[in-house]
C-alpha positions as CSV (number, residue, x, y, z in Angstrom):
1,X,0.0,0.0,0.0
2,X,1.4,3.4,-0.9
3,X,2.5,5.7,1.9
4,X,2.8,2.8,4.4
5,X,6.0,2.9,6.2
6,X,7.1,0.4,8.7
7,X,9.9,-0.9,10.9
8,X,8.8,-4.2,12.5
9,X,11.5,-6.6,13.8
10,X,10.4,-9.8,15.3
11,X,12.1,-12.8,16.9
12,X,10.1,-16.0,16.6
13,X,10.9,-19.0,18.8
14,X,9.4,-22.4,18.3
15,X,10.3,-25.9,19.4
16,X,10.2,-29.5,18.0
17,X,7.1,-31.3,19.3
18,X,7.7,-32.5,22.8
19,X,11.1,-30.7,22.6
20,X,12.7,-33.8,21.1
21,X,16.3,-33.4,19.9
22,X,15.4,-34.1,16.2
23,X,17.1,-31.3,14.4
24,X,20.3,-33.0,13.5
25,X,23.3,-30.7,13.0
26,X,24.1,-32.5,9.7
27,X,21.0,-31.1,8.0
28,X,19.7,-28.4,10.3
29,X,21.3,-25.6,8.2
30,X,19.3,-26.8,5.2
31,X,16.0,-26.5,7.1
32,X,17.0,-23.1,8.4
33,X,17.6,-22.0,4.8
34,X,14.2,-23.3,3.8
35,X,12.6,-21.4,6.7
36,X,14.5,-18.2,5.6
37,X,13.1,-18.7,2.1
38,X,9.6,-19.2,3.4
39,X,9.8,-16.0,5.3
40,X,11.1,-14.1,2.3
41,X,8.4,-15.7,0.0
42,X,5.9,-14.1,2.4
43,X,7.4,-10.7,1.5
44,X,9.2,-10.4,4.8
45,X,12.9,-10.1,5.3
46,X,14.9,-12.9,7.0
47,X,17.7,-11.6,9.1
48,X,18.8,-14.9,10.6
49,X,17.4,-18.4,11.3
50,X,19.4,-20.5,13.8
51,X,18.9,-22.9,16.6
52,X,19.8,-26.2,18.2
53,X,18.5,-29.8,18.1
54,X,15.1,-29.0,19.9
55,X,14.2,-25.5,18.8
56,X,14.8,-22.6,16.4
57,X,14.9,-18.8,16.4
58,X,13.9,-16.7,13.4
59,X,14.7,-13.0,13.3
60,X,12.9,-11.1,10.6
61,X,11.6,-7.8,9.3
62,X,7.8,-8.1,9.0
63,X,5.6,-6.3,6.6
64,X,2.4,-4.8,8.0
65,X,0.2,-6.7,5.6
66,X,1.5,-10.1,6.9
67,X,-0.2,-11.8,9.8
68,X,2.3,-13.1,12.4
69,X,0.1,-16.2,12.8
70,X,-0.2,-16.8,9.1
71,X,3.6,-16.5,8.7
72,X,4.3,-19.0,11.4
73,X,1.7,-21.4,10.1
74,X,3.5,-21.3,6.7
75,X,6.9,-21.6,8.2
76,X,6.0,-24.6,10.4
77,X,3.9,-26.4,7.9
78,X,6.3,-26.1,5.0
79,X,9.4,-26.8,7.0
80,X,7.8,-29.9,8.5
81,X,6.8,-31.0,5.0
82,X,10.4,-30.5,3.8
83,X,11.8,-32.6,6.7
84,X,9.2,-35.4,6.2
85,X,9.4,-35.5,2.4
86,X,13.2,-36.1,2.7
87,X,12.9,-38.6,5.6
88,X,15.4,-36.6,7.7
89,X,14.0,-37.9,11.0
90,X,13.4,-41.5,12.1
91,X,9.7,-40.7,12.6
92,X,7.2,-38.2,11.5
93,X,8.5,-34.7,12.3
94,X,6.2,-32.1,13.9
95,X,6.7,-28.7,15.5
96,X,5.3,-28.0,18.9
97,X,2.0,-26.2,18.9
98,X,2.4,-22.5,19.4
99,X,5.4,-20.2,19.3
100,X,6.9,-17.1,21.0
101,X,7.2,-13.8,19.2
102,X,9.0,-10.8,20.5
103,X,9.5,-7.3,19.0
104,X,12.6,-5.2,18.9
105,X,13.8,-1.7,18.1
106,X,16.1,-1.1,15.2
107,X,19.0,-0.4,17.6
108,X,18.6,-4.0,18.9
109,X,19.2,-5.7,15.5
110,X,22.9,-6.5,16.0
111,X,22.5,-7.7,19.5
112,X,19.6,-10.0,18.7
113,X,21.3,-11.3,15.5
114,X,24.5,-12.2,17.5
115,X,22.4,-13.9,20.2
116,X,20.7,-16.1,17.6
117,X,23.9,-16.7,15.7
118,X,25.5,-18.1,18.9
119,X,22.7,-20.5,19.9
120,X,25.0,-23.6,20.1
121,X,27.3,-21.8,22.6
122,X,24.4,-20.3,24.5
123,X,22.7,-23.6,25.1
124,X,25.8,-25.2,26.6
125,X,24.9,-22.9,29.6
126,X,21.1,-22.6,29.5
127,X,18.3,-25.0,28.5
128,X,15.6,-24.1,26.0
129,X,12.9,-23.9,28.6
130,X,15.0,-21.6,30.9
131,X,15.7,-19.4,27.9
132,X,12.1,-19.3,26.8
133,X,10.8,-18.5,30.3
134,X,13.4,-15.7,30.6
135,X,12.3,-14.2,27.3
136,X,8.6,-14.3,28.4
137,X,9.5,-12.6,31.7
138,X,11.8,-10.0,30.1
139,X,9.0,-9.0,27.7
140,X,6.4,-9.1,30.6
141,X,4.4,-11.8,28.8
142,X,2.0,-13.5,31.2
143,X,2.0,-17.3,30.7
144,X,0.6,-20.4,32.2
145,X,3.3,-23.0,32.9
146,X,1.0,-25.9,31.7
147,X,1.1,-24.5,28.2
148,X,4.9,-24.0,27.9
149,X,6.3,-26.4,25.3
150,X,5.4,-29.9,26.6
151,X,7.7,-32.8,27.0
152,X,7.0,-36.3,25.9
153,X,5.5,-38.1,28.9
């Protein structure tokens, strides 16, 4: 739309169903590239996609006409299809229901980019759940513990 100006930077965080360690380091970068392409195909701008075996972070510039929920639906559905069509996991791959999304100021881009780029090192010191709870608390997001990314029982 003409005369629409925007600056929307969002970090998305989502986990593998039951937080299983299924994102193998041998092919994880391929899936991250696919996710980056899905974001770009939705007319948004991928800044970085990275993560570890049980979850991913996406940092992107969002266009105002794009729904956050629709974008994540496309990302999760199409990346799951990519993984399953190639038989990359020993069983059917699924993402956990839901996601976290956090907004940032332009001045935060470098910090958030570096944080996401260093996920492997970061998670040697902090678990995904601890990281996720901390993000929710830092952003003053009220949450119910029973709905935080469930484990396989």
